[in-house]
Backbone as a printed PyTorch tensor [residue, N CA C, xyz], in Angstrom:
tensor([[[-49.2520,   9.0000, -44.8060],
         [-47.9600,   9.6070, -44.7140],
         [-46.9000,   8.6710, -45.2540]],

        [[-45.7830,   9.2080, -45.6530],
         [-44.7150,   8.3710, -46.1860],
         [-43.7910,   7.9260, -45.0510]],

        [[-42.8770,   7.0050, -45.4190],
         [-41.9460,   6.4830, -44.4230],
         [-40.7360,   7.3870, -44.2180]],

        [[-40.6250,   8.4470, -45.0000],
         [-39.4720,   9.3460, -44.8760],
         [-39.5400,  10.1010, -43.5570]],

        [[-38.3720,  10.4050, -43.0380],
         [-38.2920,  11.1310, -41.7620],
         [-38.6650,  12.5830, -41.9830]],

        [[-39.3940,  13.1120, -41.0680],
         [-39.6600,  14.5470, -41.1060],
         [-38.4320,  15.2720, -40.5640]],

        [[-38.3000,  16.5720, -40.8840],
         [-37.1140,  17.3040, -40.4200],
         [-36.9300,  17.2850, -38.9070]],

        [[-38.0010,  17.1810, -38.1450],
         [-37.8670,  17.1780, -36.6920],
         [-37.3660,  15.8400, -36.1600]],

        [[-37.4610,  14.7780, -36.9710],
         [-37.0330,  13.4540, -36.5290],
         [-35.6440,  13.0660, -37.0370]],

        [[-34.9620,  13.9560, -37.7290],
         [-33.6550,  13.6600, -38.2970],
         [-32.6270,  13.5040, -37.1790]],

        [[-31.7520,  12.5160, -37.3390],
         [-30.7160,  12.2590, -36.3390],
         [-29.5300,  13.1870, -36.6000]],

        [[-29.2250,  14.0360, -35.6470],
         [-28.1180,  14.9870, -35.7610],
         [-26.9910,  14.6310, -34.8030]],

        [[-26.8590,  13.3650, -34.4520],
         [-25.8400,  12.9510, -33.4840],
         [-24.4330,  13.2200, -34.0180]],

        [[-24.1930,  12.9620, -35.3050],
         [-22.8740,  13.2040, -35.8880],
         [-22.5200,  14.6790, -35.8980]],

        [[-23.5130,  15.5130, -36.1570],
         [-23.2790,  16.9550, -36.1570],
         [-22.9260,  17.4500, -34.7530]],

        [[-23.5790,  16.9140, -33.7530],
         [-23.2860,  17.3260, -32.3820],
         [-21.8650,  16.9280, -31.9860]],

        [[-21.4270,  15.7520, -32.4360],
         [-20.0600,  15.3260, -32.1240],
         [-19.0440,  16.2330, -32.8110]],

        [[-19.2880,  16.6110, -34.0690],
         [-18.3780,  17.5300, -34.7610],
         [-18.3680,  18.8920, -34.0740]],

        [[-19.5350,  19.3510, -33.6530],
         [-19.6280,  20.6390, -32.9640],
         [-18.7940,  20.6190, -31.6900]],

        [[-18.9080,  19.5570, -30.9060],
         [-18.1380,  19.4560, -29.6710],
         [-16.6430,  19.3400, -29.9630]],

        [[-16.2760,  18.6580, -31.0450],
         [-14.8620,  18.5690, -31.4170],
         [-14.3180,  19.9460, -31.7740]],

        [[-15.1080,  20.7610, -32.4920],
         [-14.6750,  22.1050, -32.8480],
         [-14.5580,  22.9940, -31.6090]],

        [[-15.4840,  22.8680, -30.6900],
         [-15.4210,  23.6540, -29.4530],
         [-14.1930,  23.2530, -28.6400]],

        [[-13.9410,  21.9550, -28.5300],
         [-12.7570,  21.4890, -27.7950],
         [-11.4790,  21.9780, -28.4460]],

        [[-11.4230,  21.9450, -29.7790],
         [-10.2360,  22.4290, -30.4860],
         [-10.0650,  23.9310, -30.2610]],

        [[-11.1410,  24.6880, -30.3050],
         [-11.0530,  26.1300, -30.0650],
         [-10.5560,  26.4210, -28.6490]],

        [[-11.0220,  25.6630, -27.6740],
         [-10.5460,  25.8490, -26.2980],
         [ -9.0680,  25.4820, -26.1660]],

        [[ -8.6450,  24.4110, -26.8380],
         [ -7.2340,  24.0190, -26.8080],
         [ -6.3680,  25.0850, -27.4720]],

        [[ -6.8290,  25.6350, -28.5880],
         [ -6.0690,  26.6930, -29.2680],
         [ -5.9840,  27.9440, -28.4000]],

        [[ -7.0490,  28.2660, -27.6960],
         [ -7.0150,  29.4170, -26.7880],
         [ -6.0300,  29.1740, -25.6450]],

        [[ -6.0010,  27.9610, -25.1260],
         [ -5.0580,  27.6350, -24.0500],
         [ -3.6160,  27.7070, -24.5480]],

        [[ -3.3740,  27.2140, -25.7470],
         [ -2.0200,  27.2680, -26.3120],
         [ -1.6030,  28.7140, -26.5400]],

        [[ -2.5290,  29.5480, -27.0020],
         [ -2.2230,  30.9660, -27.1830],
         [ -1.8890,  31.6230, -25.8490]],

        [[ -2.5950,  31.2420, -24.7940],
         [ -2.2760,  31.7500, -23.4610],
         [ -0.8860,  31.3390, -23.0120]],

        [[ -0.5230,  30.0860, -23.2790],
         [  0.8270,  29.6100, -22.9410],
         [  1.8700,  30.3990, -23.7230]],

        [[  1.5940,  30.6770, -24.9960],
         [  2.5420,  31.4620, -25.8010],
         [  2.7220,  32.8630, -25.2370]],

        [[  1.6350,  33.4850, -24.8120],
         [  1.7330,  34.8310, -24.2500],
         [  2.5270,  34.8460, -22.9520]],

        [[  2.2870,  33.8700, -22.0980],
         [  3.0200,  33.8020, -20.8320],
         [  4.4900,  33.4890, -21.0890]],

        [[  4.7570,  32.6290, -22.0400],
         [  6.1230,  32.2040, -22.3370],
         [  7.0090,  33.3670, -22.7690]],

        [[  6.4310,  34.3230, -23.4740],
         [  7.2140,  35.4660, -23.9550],
         [  7.7690,  36.2850, -22.8000]],

        [[  7.0380,  36.3490, -21.7000],
         [  7.4490,  37.1900, -20.5760],
         [  8.2850,  36.4570, -19.5300]],

        [[  8.5130,  35.1650, -19.7000],
         [  9.3210,  34.4220, -18.7340],
         [ 10.8060,  34.6740, -18.9670]],

        [[ 11.6000,  34.6860, -17.8910],
         [ 13.0510,  34.9040, -18.0400],
         [ 13.7750,  33.6050, -18.4070]],

        [[ 13.5650,  33.1650, -19.6290],
         [ 14.1760,  31.9290, -20.1330],
         [ 15.0520,  32.3000, -21.3320]],

        [[ 15.9710,  31.4320, -21.6580],
         [ 16.8390,  31.6270, -22.8140],
         [ 15.9910,  31.8810, -24.0560]],

        [[ 16.3950,  32.8560, -24.8720],
         [ 15.6250,  33.2240, -26.0500],
         [ 15.5390,  32.0880, -27.0720]],

        [[ 16.5600,  31.2980, -27.1760],
         [ 16.5330,  30.1800, -28.1230],
         [ 15.4660,  29.1610, -27.7250]],

        [[ 15.3180,  28.9200, -26.4350],
         [ 14.2970,  27.9880, -25.9520],
         [ 12.9010,  28.5560, -26.2210]],

        [[ 12.7290,  29.8310, -25.9070],
         [ 11.4300,  30.4640, -26.1450],
         [ 11.0770,  30.4200, -27.6220]],

        [[ 12.0240,  30.7570, -28.4790],
         [ 11.7820,  30.7640, -29.9200],
         [ 11.4160,  29.3690, -30.4200]],

        [[ 12.1330,  28.3520, -29.9540],
         [ 11.8550,  26.9790, -30.3810],
         [ 10.4730,  26.5180, -29.9310]],

        [[ 10.1230,  26.8100, -28.6920],
         [  8.8120,  26.4120, -28.1820],
         [  7.6970,  27.1670, -28.9030]],

        [[  7.9050,  28.4560, -29.1680],
         [  6.8950,  29.2320, -29.8870],
         [  6.6910,  28.7080, -31.3060]],

        [[  7.7680,  28.3350, -31.9640],
         [  7.6540,  27.7740, -33.3240],
         [  6.8940,  26.4530, -33.2690]],

        [[  7.2120,  25.6020, -32.3030],
         [  6.5410,  24.3040, -32.1980],
         [  5.0540,  24.4700, -31.8950]],

        [[  4.7140,  25.3580, -30.9630],
         [  3.3110,  25.5790, -30.6300],
         [  2.5480,  26.1960, -31.8020]],

        [[  3.1720,  27.1240, -32.4920],
         [  2.5190,  27.7290, -33.6570],
         [  2.3150,  26.7140, -34.7640]],

        [[  3.2770,  25.8420, -34.9670],
         [  3.1390,  24.7970, -35.9780],
         [  2.0070,  23.8380, -35.6170]],

        [[  1.9160,  23.4800, -34.3370],
         [  0.8170,  22.6160, -33.8970],
         [ -0.5330,  23.2910, -34.1170]],

        [[ -0.6180,  24.5740, -33.7620],
         [ -1.8710,  25.3000, -33.9570],
         [ -2.2300,  25.3770, -35.4370]],

        [[ -1.2530,  25.6470, -36.2770],
         [ -1.5110,  25.7490, -37.7150],
         [ -2.0120,  24.4310, -38.2790]],

        [[ -1.3480,  23.3500, -37.9300],
         [ -1.7420,  22.0370, -38.4490],
         [ -3.1230,  21.6420, -37.9400]],

        [[ -3.4120,  21.9190, -36.6880],
         [ -4.7230,  21.5490, -36.1640],
         [ -5.8360,  22.3720, -36.8070]],

        [[ -5.6020,  23.6480, -37.0420],
         [ -6.6170,  24.4780, -37.7020],
         [ -6.8310,  24.0120, -39.1330]],

        [[ -5.7490,  23.7280, -39.8330],
         [ -5.8720,  23.2590, -41.2110],
         [ -6.5930,  21.9160, -41.2530]],

        [[ -6.2310,  21.0180, -40.3730],
         [ -6.8190,  19.6730, -40.3950],
         [ -8.3040,  19.6980, -40.0630]],

        [[ -8.6930,  20.4640, -39.0560],
         [-10.0840,  20.4240, -38.6090],
         [-10.9610,  21.4400, -39.3170]],

        [[-10.5520,  22.6960, -39.3340],
         [-11.4380,  23.7250, -39.8590],
         [-11.4800,  23.7430, -41.3800]],

        [[-10.4500,  23.2590, -42.0470],
         [-10.5130,  23.1120, -43.5010],
         [-10.9710,  21.7020, -43.8780]],

        [[-11.3050,  20.9050, -42.8950],
         [-11.8610,  19.5570, -43.0780],
         [-10.9130,  18.6120, -43.8160]],

        [[ -9.6130,  18.8560, -43.7470],
         [ -8.6540,  17.9430, -44.3720],
         [ -8.6200,  16.6030, -43.6620]],

        [[ -9.0380,  16.5750, -42.4140],
         [ -9.0240,  15.3270, -41.6610],
         [-10.0490,  14.3420, -42.2220]],

        [[-11.0660,  14.8730, -42.9090],
         [-12.1010,  14.0160, -43.4800],
         [-11.8420,  13.6910, -44.9530]],

        [[-10.8860,  14.3700, -45.5850],
         [-10.6060,  14.1540, -47.0050],
         [ -9.6160,  13.0170, -47.2000]],

        [[ -9.3850,  12.7250, -48.4560],
         [ -8.4020,  11.6850, -48.7840],
         [ -6.9940,  12.1550, -48.4360]],

        [[ -6.1250,  11.2040, -48.1830],
         [ -4.7450,  11.5120, -47.8210],
         [ -4.0270,  12.2460, -48.9540]],

        [[ -4.3640,  11.9430, -50.1920],
         [ -3.7260,  12.5950, -51.3370],
         [ -3.9630,  14.1080, -51.3140]],

        [[ -5.1560,  14.5300, -50.9470],
         [ -5.4440,  15.9670, -50.8860],
         [ -4.6550,  16.6400, -49.7630]],

        [[ -4.5260,  15.9600, -48.6460],
         [ -3.7340,  16.5040, -47.5420],
         [ -2.2590,  16.6120, -47.9380]],

        [[ -1.7540,  15.6060, -48.6330],
         [ -0.3650,  15.6470, -49.0990],
         [ -0.1590,  16.7420, -50.1410]],

        [[ -1.1480,  16.9590, -50.9950],
         [ -1.0470,  18.0350, -51.9860],
         [ -0.9850,  19.3880, -51.2880]],

        [[ -1.8170,  19.5800, -50.2740],
         [ -1.7710,  20.8300, -49.5130],
         [ -0.4250,  20.9630, -48.8030]],

        [[  0.0430,  19.8910, -48.2030],
         [  1.3200,  19.9250, -47.4890],
         [  2.4900,  20.2200, -48.4190]],

        [[  2.4350,  19.6790, -49.6340],
         [  3.5050,  19.9330, -50.6010],
         [  3.5550,  21.4130, -50.9680]],

        [[  2.3990,  22.0010, -51.2110],
         [  2.3620,  23.4360, -51.5030],
         [  2.8620,  24.2610, -50.3370]],

        [[  2.5310,  23.8310, -49.1380],
         [  2.9840,  24.5340, -47.9420],
         [  4.5050,  24.4610, -47.7960]],

        [[  5.0780,  23.3020, -48.0690],
         [  6.5320,  23.1410, -47.9870],
         [  7.2300,  24.0040, -49.0390]],

        [[  6.6940,  24.0340, -50.2480],
         [  7.2860,  24.8610, -51.3090],
         [  7.2030,  26.3390, -50.9340]],

        [[  6.0560,  26.7780, -50.4110],
         [  5.9090,  28.1770, -50.0080],
         [  6.8490,  28.5300, -48.8590]],

        [[  6.9970,  27.6250, -47.9000],
         [  7.9060,  27.8710, -46.7780],
         [  9.3480,  27.9680, -47.2630]],

        [[  9.7390,  27.0720, -48.1560],
         [ 11.0900,  27.1240, -48.7230],
         [ 11.3340,  28.4100, -49.4830]],

        [[ 10.3270,  28.8830, -50.2170],
         [ 10.4590,  30.1330, -50.9620],
         [ 10.6350,  31.3190, -50.0230]],

        [[  9.8620,  31.3560, -48.9510],
         [  9.9770,  32.4520, -47.9890],
         [ 11.3440,  32.4330, -47.3080]],

        [[ 11.8140,  31.2740, -46.9270],
         [ 13.1290,  31.1740, -46.2800],
         [ 14.2380,  31.5930, -47.2450]],

        [[ 14.1440,  31.1560, -48.4980],
         [ 15.1440,  31.5530, -49.4880],
         [ 15.1360,  33.0640, -49.7010]],

        [[ 13.9580,  33.6560, -49.7870],
         [ 13.8820,  35.1130, -49.9480],
         [ 14.4230,  35.8440, -48.7260]],

        [[ 14.2220,  35.2940, -47.5480],
         [ 14.7630,  35.9240, -46.3510],
         [ 16.2870,  35.9290, -46.3770]],

        [[ 16.8720,  34.8420, -46.8700],
         [ 18.3300,  34.8000, -46.9720],
         [ 18.8360,  35.7030, -48.0930]],

        [[ 18.1420,  35.7210, -49.2170],
         [ 18.5780,  36.5400, -50.3480],
         [ 18.5050,  38.0230, -50.0120]],

        [[ 17.4540,  38.4240, -49.3300],
         [ 17.2400,  39.8380, -49.0350],
         [ 17.7910,  40.2530, -47.6780]],

        [[ 18.6760,  39.4710, -47.1140],
         [ 19.3050,  39.8200, -45.8480],
         [ 20.1390,  41.0820, -46.0410]],

        [[ 20.1280,  41.9550, -45.0640],
         [ 20.8270,  43.2390, -45.1880],
         [ 22.3240,  43.0740, -45.4350]],

        [[ 22.9050,  41.9940, -44.9690],
         [ 24.3520,  41.8220, -45.1620],
         [ 24.6980,  41.4460, -46.5970]],

        [[ 23.7400,  40.9830, -47.3770],
         [ 23.9970,  40.5800, -48.7640],
         [ 23.5450,  41.6180, -49.7870]],

        [[ 22.8100,  42.6300, -49.3720],
         [ 22.2910,  43.6350, -50.2950],
         [ 23.1550,  44.8850, -50.1950]],

        [[ 23.6090,  45.3770, -51.3660],
         [ 24.4120,  46.5800, -51.4180],
         [ 23.4760,  47.7760, -51.6630]],

        [[ 23.0730,  48.4200, -50.5720],
         [ 22.1090,  49.5170, -50.6860],
         [ 22.6770,  50.7310, -51.3930]],

        [[ 23.9780,  50.9540, -51.2950],
         [ 24.5860,  52.0790, -52.0030],
         [ 24.5110,  51.8740, -53.4990]],

        [[ 24.6910,  50.6530, -53.9640],
         [ 24.5960,  50.3980, -55.3960],
         [ 23.1670,  50.5390, -55.8960]],

        [[ 22.2100,  50.1980, -55.0630],
         [ 20.8130,  50.2890, -55.4740],
         [ 20.3710,  51.7520, -55.5260]],

        [[ 20.7650,  52.5340, -54.5280],
         [ 20.3130,  53.9370, -54.4710],
         [ 21.1520,  54.8580, -55.3230]],

        [[ 22.1810,  54.3640, -56.0000],
         [ 23.0430,  55.2130, -56.8200],
         [ 22.3250,  55.6990, -58.0670]],

        [[ 21.2790,  55.0220, -58.4880],
         [ 20.5910,  55.4010, -59.7240],
         [ 19.6970,  56.5440, -59.4770]]])
């Protein structure tokens, strides 16, 4: 026989650690989603609720991107490239929201044709 490991003798310790990290992250995301659901129904100032919901959603988004897209294991340059595209897309969406705000659009002029 050769000195190579058979498939039954392969060490999968690293895979088990990644699996447990993914399970822990999924449980944390489920808990955060539960907090978001409860927070919506609490009698708190709407500005506070909105700010906390944005922060929790941003945390969930970053954690999903980092772990499930494996950016945490890639080079920093790739993570920065993804982040740059995300910032540009966010800026574009915010700009479009301001441009297409009902107070700035003259619907009578548009429907006159």
